[in-house]
N, C-alpha and C positions, 0 to 999 in steps of 0.2 A: 142383767139380761142372761137368761140361760143359753147354753151353747146351741140348743135345738132351735131357738128362734132367730139365731144370728143368720144373716144372709150368707149363702155359701161364697167362698172366695172365687173371684173370676177365674175362669179356665184359661190356662196359658195360651190356648189357641185363639182366644178372643183379644189378645193383647197386641195383635199386629194390625193396627188401624192406620198406619202411616206408610207412605212410600218415602224412604229417606234417600236423599242424594247428597253426597259430600265430595267436595273437591272436583267439580265438573270443569273440564278444560277444553271441550270440543270447540273447534273453530275459534270464535272470539270470546268464549266464556272465561272469566277470570276467577278460578277456584270457587265456583258457585256451590253453596251448601243450602239445602232447602228441605222442608218436610211437607208433604202434600197429604191431605186427609183422603182416605179411601171412601168409596161409595158416596162421593160428593162431586159437584160440578166445579172444576177449577178452570178459570179463564186466565190465559197468559196474554199480557198486553205489552206495548212498547213500540217505539218507532221501528220502521222497516230496517232490518239489519242489526237489531239490538241483541239478538241471540235467542229469540223465542224458539225458533225451529231447531236451533242447535241443542237446546235443553230438552225440548219435548220429543222431537223426532230422532235427532242424532244421538241422544244419550238414553232417555228412559225407554222409548219404544224400540230403539235399535238393540239395546241390551236384552230386553224381554224376548224379542224375536230370535236373537242369537242363542239364548239359553234354550228356547223351545227347539230350535234346529239341532242343538247338541243332543237332544233326547233321541233322535233318530240314529239309525245305524250309519257307519261311515260310508257304506255303499250308497244310501239314499242322500247323505249330505253332499256327495260328489255331484249330484244333479241340482242341488239348491244353490242360491246365491251365497257366496261366502261373506260373512260379516265380521269385521274386526271388532274387538272389544273397545267400546268408547273410552276416551281418556278421562277416567273418573276414578276417585279413590274408593268410594263405597256406594253401592246401590243396593238398598235393602227393601224388602216388602213388595217386590214387583209382582204383578199378576200378568196373565196372558194379555198381550196388547193386540188390538185390532186397529189398523191404521186406515183412515178414510182421508186420503190426501186430495190435493187440488189438481193432480196431473190430469191433463185431458186424456180422454180414452183413445186407444190406438186408432190412428187415422188410416186403417187398412181399408181399401176400396170394398172389401167383402164384409166388413164388420158393420152390423146394424144394431139398433137398440135390442132387438130380439136375440141376436146371437150373443151379445155381450152379457145378457142377463139370464140365459138358459130358458127364457120363455119360448124361444123358437124350438128348442130341443123337445120341450114338452108338447108343443103344438104338433110337431112332426109325428110324435108317437101317437097322439090323439087321432090324427088323420089316417095314419097307417092302420089303426084298429077300427075306426068307424067310417072312414071315407068310402063312398061308392062312386064308380067302380073301384075295387081294391087294386092298387097298382104295384104294391111291393112294400118293402121294409121302410122304416123312417127315412133311410137315405134317399128314397125315391122322391121325397118332398124337400130335399136340401138343395139350395142353389149353389152350395160349395162342393157338391159331389157330381162328377161327370159320369155319364153312362159309358162303360167300357166293356168290351168282350174280347176274348182271345182264346187261342187253342195252340197246342204244340206238344212236343215230346219232352218228357223230363227223365233224367237219368238218376238212378239211385243205387246205392250198394245194398244188396240183400243176400244174406247167406253166403258172403264171400264172392258173389257175382254181381256184375253191373247189369241192372235190368232197366229197360226203357219202357215207359208207359205213356199213353196219350192222355193229356189232361185238357180240359177246357174250363173256362170260367166266364162269368158275366156279372157286372155290377150295374144295377139300375139306379142312376142318380137323378136328381131333379134339376140339374143345371141346364139353362137355356144354351143350346149349342152355338147360337149366333154370337151372343155377347159374353159367353163364358161366365155367366152368373154375375155380371157387373151391372146389368140394367141399362147400360148405354153403350153405343158403338162409337168409335172414334174415326174421324176423318182428318187426315193430315194435309195441311196446305204446303205443297212442295216448294212454293216460292219462299217460304220461311226457313227452309232447310239449306238452300244454296242459291247463289247468284249464278244463273246459267250462262252469263256472258264470260265468266272466268273459268280457268282450269282449276283442278284441285290444288295443284302446287302454287297457284296464285292466290289461294285463300278463298275458294268458292264457298266452302261450308260455313254456315252461320249458326251452327248448333253449339251451345256452350260446352266447352271442354273438348271439342273435336278440333284440335290444332294439328297442322302437318309437321310440327316440330317433334312430337313425341311418337308413341307407338302407332297412332293412326296413320301418320305419315309413312312409317316403315311398311305398314300393312298395305296401304293403297299403292305405294310405289312398287312393292314386291309381289303383289298378288297376280299380276298379269292379266286381269279380267278387262282392263281398260287402260287407256293412255292418260296418266295423271297430268300431262302437259297440254291436253286437248280441252278446249272449252266444253262445258257440259252440254250446251245446246247442239254441239256437233256429234254427240255420242249416237251410236246406232241404237236401235230398240233393245238389242241384246245387252249392250254395254250399260244402258240406263237401267235395265231390269237387274243386272248384276250389282250395280251401285245401290239400288234402292231395296230390292226384294230378295236377293239371293239367300237361300237357306244356309245354315252354318256349314262351312266347308273347311276341311283341314288343308292348310297350305304351309309351305316352308319358306321362310324369309331369312337370308343370311345364316342358314344352318339352324334356325330356331323353329320348332314346330308351333304354329299358331292356328287360330280359328278365324276365318273370315266370315262375316255375316253382313247382310244388307242393312242400310241405315234405318229403314222403317221397323223391322223386327227388333233391332238393337234399341231403338228409342222406346218401343213398346215395353220391352223388358226393363230397361233402366229407369224410365221416367213415368210411363203410363200405368205400370203395375202398382204404383204407390198412389196414395191420396194426394191430390193437388195441394191441399193445405199443408202437407208435411214436407214439401220440397223446399230446397233453399230458394231465397228470393229471386236470384237471377234465372234459375232453372224454371221456377214457377212462372216467371214473366214470359219465358220462351214457350212453355207449354200453353199458356193462355193465348199467346199470339199465333202459334202454329197449329193447334189442335182444336177441332170443334167436336163437342160431345153431343150426340143426338140420342134420343130415347130409342132403344132397340125396337125395330119394327116387328120382330118376331114374337117377343114376349111382352111388348108394350111396357117395358120398364119394370116388370115384376120379377125379373131374373130367373124365372122358372120355366121348365120345359112344358110343352103342350099337355103331356100325360099328367104331370103334377097338377096342372090347372084344371084338368078334367074331373079329378076326384073331389067329390063334394060331401059336406055334411049339412043337411037341411038347406040345400041350395047355395051354400057358401064354400068356396075353395080356400086353400091355405093362403093364396095371394090376397084374396079379399079380407081374410081375417087379419093378416099382417098390416094391411092398409088402413084398417079401421082405427079410429081414435081408441086408445087403450081403455078409457072409461066405457065406451060402447062395446068393445070386445068383451069386457068383464060382464056386462049385462047379457050379451048373447050366450056366453058360456053358462050363465045361470039357467038358461032355457034347456040345456042338455041334461038329461037325467039318465045316465047309463051305468048301472051297477058294476058292469065288467071293468070300467076304467075309473071307478069312484075315487081311489086314492090320487090318481093323476089329476083329475078335475079339481079336487080339493086343493092340491098344492098349486096348480096353475091359477086358480081363482085367488088364492092367498097372495101370490106374487103380483098379480094384476091389481088387486086391491091395495097392495103396498104402494104401487105406482100412484094410485089415486090419492092415497092418504098422505103421500109426501109431496103432493102438488104437481105430479108429472102425468096426470091422466090425459093431458092434451097431446102427448106424443103418440106416434104410431110405431109398431114393432119394426116396420121396414125403413124407418128413418136412419140414414147412414150415421154411424157414431161419430164420424169426423165433423159433422155439422152441429154437434151439441155444444152449448156454451160450457165454460168451466163449472158453473154452478149446477147445471143439469147433469154433467158427468159425475160430479161429486155426490149428488143425491141418488143417482142410479146405483153407485157403489154402496150407499147406505141401505138400499132395499134388502140386500142379503141379511142384514143384521137386525132389521126391525122386528121380524116375527120370531127371532131366535129365543130359545128357552135358556140359553147360557146366562149365568149371573156371575158376579165377582170377576168381571172382565174389565180391562182398561180400554176404553174407546178413545182414540186420539183423532181429533178433527182439525183440519187446517182450513180456517176461515169458511165455515159451512154456510155463511150468509152471502157469499159471493154470488152475484147474478140474481139476487133475490130483491124483489120490490119490498118496501117497508111492510106491505100487507102480508107478504109471504114469510117475513122474518118471524112474525108471531107464531106461525105454524111450525117453523123450524125449531124455535125455542121450545115449543111443547114436545117435539120429538126428542130433543136432547134431555129434557126433564123426565120424559117417560123412560129413557134408557137408564138414567140415574136412579129412578124410583124402583127399577127392577133389581137394584142392588149392585149396580156397576159404577166404576170410577170413570168419570168423563173428563178428559183434558181437552180444552179447546183453545186454539190460537186465534185471536179475534181482534178486530179494530172497531167494529160498529158499537156505539154506546147502547143500542137496544139489546144487543146480545150480551154485552158485558154485565148489564143490569141484572140478569138472572143468576149470576154466579154465586156459589156458596163461599168461594175462596178466590181471591185475585192475586196473581203474581205479576208485578210490573218490572220489566227489564229495561236497562238503560245505563247511564242517563242519555247517551247518544247512540250513534250507530257505528258499526265497524269496530275499530280499535277504541273508540270512545264509549262503547257499550259493554255488554257482557257481564253486568253486575245486577243483582236484585236490588232495586231501589225502593220497592214497597211490597209488603206481603200482608194480606188481611182481608177485610170485607170491602164491598163496593163503596159503602159510606166512608170507610176509612180512606179509600183511594181518592174519593172526591175531596176530602179534607186535606190530603197530603199535597206537598208542593212539587210533585213530580210532573213531568211534561204531560203524561196521560191524565193525571189528576186535574191539571189546570185546563185541559182541553175537553174533559169529559162532558161538561155542560155547555160547550160551545154551541151556539145556534146561529146559523147564517141569517143575514137579513136580506130582504129583497132589495134589488138595486133601485135607487130613486129614479134613474133614467136608463132607458135601454137604447142601444145603437140603432141607427136606421139602415135597413138593408140596401145593398148596392145593386141587387138583381135577384132573380129567382131561378132555382133549378126545378124544372117541371117533371113530376113523376106522374105517368098516366097508366091506368089499368094494371097496377102491380098485383100479381096473383101468385107469387112464390109461396110454397107451403100453405099456410092458412089464411093468407091475405085475400080479401074479397074485392077484387078490382078497385084498389085504392088509388084515388087521385089526390095528389098533394103538391103544393108549391113550397119548396124548401128555400127560405131566404138565404142569400149569399152575403158575405162580408160581415157576418155577425156570429155569435156563439149560439148554436142551435142544440137543444137537448132533446133526444128522442127517448121517451120513457113509456112505462106501462108494466103490468104484472108480468112475471116470467111466463113465456109462451104466448104473449099477446101478438107477436109478429114484428118486434122491433128490428131484430137482426135480419129477418127475412126481407123487410122493406129496404133497409140500407144496403145489405150485401147483394140483394137481388136487383136493385134498381139504381144504386148510386156508385158503390165500389166497382172498380173494373173499368170505369170510363177514363178517358185521357185526362191527365191533370188532377186525378184523385189519388191521394196517398192514403192507403188504408192500413191502420195499425190495429190488428185484431188481438184476441186474448191468447193465441197459441203461445205456449212457453217457448223460450229460446233453448235450443239444444246446444250443449257444449261439452267437450271432453276435458280431461284435466290439463290438456295442453293449450286449451283456448282460454283467453282472459279478456278483460275489457279492451285492451290495446288491439288484440287481433280481431275481436268481434266488430268493433266500430270502424276498423280500417285505419286506426290511428298509427299503427306500427309502420305502415308504408312510408308516410312522409318522414317519420323519425329515422327509419333505416336509410332513406335517401340523404337526409341531412348528415348523418354519421358518415356515410360513404363519401359524400362530397367533401366534408371537412378533413377526411383522412386519405382521400385518393384511393379507396379500395372498393370492392364490390358490395352492393347493398345486401346480398344474400348472406354475408358473414354475420350480419346483425340479427339473424333469425335463429331462434333456438330450435326451429323445426326444419332448418336447412343447413347450409354449409358451416355456420358458426357454432353448431351444436357441440357440446362436450361429447367426445367419442365414447366415453365410458357409460354414460347414462342416456345417450342419444338425445340430450337436450331436455330430459324430463326433470333433472335436478335431484331425483331420487331413484334408487334402484329397487325394483319390485321383485320379491322372491315369492314364487308361487308354491304354496304348501298343500296342494290338492284340496282335500275337503276342509283343511284348517284355513283360517283367514290368512291371506298373504301378508308379508311383512315389507314395509317400505323403509329403507334406510337412506339417509342423506348421502349423496355421491361424494366420495372422499376426494376425487380428482378435481371437481369444480366447486366443492363446498356448497352445493345446492344452488349455485348461480346459473347453471344450465349452459354456460358458454365456454368455449376453449379459452385457455389463459391468454393466447396471442390476441384474441378478439378484444379482451378487456384492457389491452394496452392502448386501444384507440379511444380518444376522448372527444366529447363535444361540449363546449362550455365548461370544461373541467370535470365532467362526469362520464363514466363509462356506461355501456348499454344496460348492464345489470342494475346499476344505481338508478338509472332513469326508470326502469320497470318497477323498482321498489318505491318510487315516489307516489304520493297521493295525487289525485286529480288536481287539487288546489295548488300543491307545490309545483306540479308539472305545468299548470296553466301560467304560473308566474315565470317559470324557467324558460318555456318556449315563447313567451310573449315579448321578451326584450333581450338585449345583450348578444353575445356570440352565438347563443343557441336559438336565436329568433327564427321560428318556422311558422309562418302564417297558417299553412294547411293544418298543422298539428294543433295550433292554438285554437282554431275555429271549432274543431271536434271537442277539445277539452272544455271550451266555454259552454258547449251544449250539454256536456256531462254535468258540469257544475250547475247549469240552469235547472236540470231535473232533480237536483239535490243529491248528487252522487260525489260531491267534492271529497269525501273521506275515503273512497275506494282507492286501493293501490292499482297501478296500471297492470301489474303482472299477476294479480290475484286470480287463481283458477275459477272459471265460471261455475264449476261444480260446488263451490263454497258460497255462492251468492244466494240470498233468499228470494222468494217469489216476487216480492215487491221491488227488490233491486233489479231483478231481471226485466221486469215490466218497464221500469224507468230507463234501463240501458237500451231496450228496444225502441222506446219513445225517442231517446236522444239520437239514435242512429237514423230513424225515419225522418226526423226533423230536417235532415240535410237534403232530403229528396226534393226535387223541383216539382211543385204542384200548387194549384190554387185552392184546392179543397182538401182538408184533412178530415178523415173519418176515424174516430177513436172508439174502440169497443171496451167499455168499462175500464178507463184508465186508473180508477181509484182502487182497483183490486190490489190487495197487499199493502195499501198505504195507511199509515197512521193518521189520526185526525190532524196532527200538526203538518204532516206532509201534504194533506189535501189542500191546505192554504197555498203551499208553494205551487202545486199543480194548477190551481185556479189562476195564479199570477202568470204562469207559463202560457196557459190558454189565452189569457188576456193579451199577452205580448204577441202571440201568433195572430190574433184577430187584428190587433192594432197595426201589425206590419202589412195588413192588406189581405190576409188569408181568410178563407171561410172555414169554420170549424164545426163539424157535426159530431156530437158525442152521444153514444148510446149509454145511458147511465141510470142508476137507481138512487145514487147518493143525493140526499136532499140539499146538501150544501152546493152541489154542482147545479141542481135544478134551480135553486134560488138565485144563482149567479148568471143564469142563462138570459139571453135577449129574447129568445123565442122557444116555446116548448111545443112538441108534438107528442100527444099522449095516445097510445093505442090501447085497445081493449074491446069491450068492457071486461071480458074474462080471458081465459087461455084457450088455446086450441080452436075448435069450431065455435067457441063462445067469444073469440076475439077476432083479430084480423080487420078491424075497422078503426078509423080515427075518431076518438071520442072528444078530443079537444085540441085546438091549435091556437096559440096566442101567447101573450106575455105571462111570465110567472105570476105577476100581480093579479091578472084577470083569472088565472086558474085558481088562485087562493080565494079570490072574492066569490067565484062561482061555486066552489066546492062540489062541482057536479060529478067528479070522478073519484075513484079510489085514491089516485095520486094527489088530486086536489085536497082531499080530506087530510092525508098524511102530511102534505107540504104545509097546509094551514096550521096543523098542530105543531109542526117542527119550528116554524118561524114565529109561533106564539100568537097567531091571530085567533 
């Protein structure tokens, strides 16, 4: 063959078709080495806690983001989050990573779907250009900008002389002055703040955190506005006003300058300025008990001032536009043909069409972002990337099918394949068999969770995974069967005229004493029905999807309240104070303040954490470690796994029934392998979900409401969850589960199916009855998918 007809040698630039990872040791990874094909869809599977997120997010995506940040100037890097280099020997062939994670969207009371996606910003510009009457700049249509005006003298140096000039300014904002852009006004029930038969020093205040032992006691005793030993009901009008409403006032107590403020403004700033869902459980319970939220009478819940609502385009103001279902708003925008704002209209239409394409056309732009489910929040984050012209990017997804009905999973799969086909590398952490099925390449981590995981147990095709003997391979084709008999209800919970969000005056009788599954396509009104009409009642324990927050100082022992009985047991056995056995209190090592490591901040470079030499990472003072319980010191107890600790506190010298009960619940939800002192920041999403479930199981209540408890759970873990739900029901509880997982539906005693579609196409009950009847009828989308799943 002549040289001229030979195919040219491949260009060096085309030889980088792999992302190579060698020696990854983040969290529980054990020297993982792996090669991932670029421009393909790779799915990572494995039980919850096997190391999937450590490999994908904490190693590959983290290093890509760190390297991009390093391309900016050190000045800019100072404003960015500093990322440490992952613990890995070699990372080769990385491309720019875009992370679409499961984190719920910020639950700020002012955050809505529109503000979180920039759709509101574009609408505001549109109304400021085309709205009549014209009322001002885009700020005049924003419910986050208050109208302010002011005037005064300003001094400046000019030509060596100080010159004074009069200046005035005014800002026209769109914020409703009555509710300050929140859409609701609060009314506080005073009887929930204090017991008026007692004095302050006798413990009249019933607000969490307001005890007379600390700073509040010093302020109330030293302020001189009222007598702290007099019962509140005997206060004069002036004294009661000062206790409840006094504006911030500088006072001096014991020679220290402090600020005194009335209880109500203080509560409004510390508790009511945040979204109720983001508060700690005990504070949330207090807010729900003490505060009533009513729609603002001035703006009718639109958050906007009268001027902003008066400006209209074709008879519609910005509040009407934000209240429309997004699919309807997109149609309305198509009727506008205005060349002067053509680029803006094009971009806005594209954004709204992305909402519809991704299956979120049923939302409205004024929907508070704190009320979105995890799946909805994740898909909203995807919207930015769908129309993007970028290629050769690595997209990293964390369980994109969470919150999706089997009918919607097909649509999500198509979106992932579209991203891949544009020439991008798509990495997906996933548990659902329907989503694993579309993978070009599968990486299965395991074999177990925690210290028993962290290794690659299979790498190859989906068919290869099916034939392999790994835990995922064995469970991939698992299909639940319908129960031959269902339990008989012991009563009913009546819901009448439910109309939260898109519900259309729904009447339903929810059976009690059985396992009830509420299902339906995303946006059909499941959460609206249960959150709006069931959760919040006395005796109802609600376990939602909100992730648990935790600093590196919190761990399973502190989060579940397990540390309290353990500290008391140590204190009793050794005749010392319980506070000594807390690394966040008196027993902390003084050098590292109980953190176990010393953090050195290096400004725009990643900080360095070195193990504390004084306590050798044990977090406690040496004198504390001399105290033993059952032959172990406190640091050894915190290093135990849940299974070991359950045995340790169950019998012998260390027998502590209160601690044993909590440990048994942790083992029940499948967290036996976790160590008690493992920082919460190192737990995976599925582990956090189960930790939360174990904590709530201790609450006294007859009805348990669980919102998608299978999120983050491997197929094998779902079996354990079903066993746990059965045990709850058999112990006399009523369990209501909002769920899309067919295995949970098949296991139910009663199914309530909402639909038929999403948004204003949903909101009605399309089926209620036993799973067997639903499968036999096949009258709804859920029925079709469940019938296919159980093989009917």
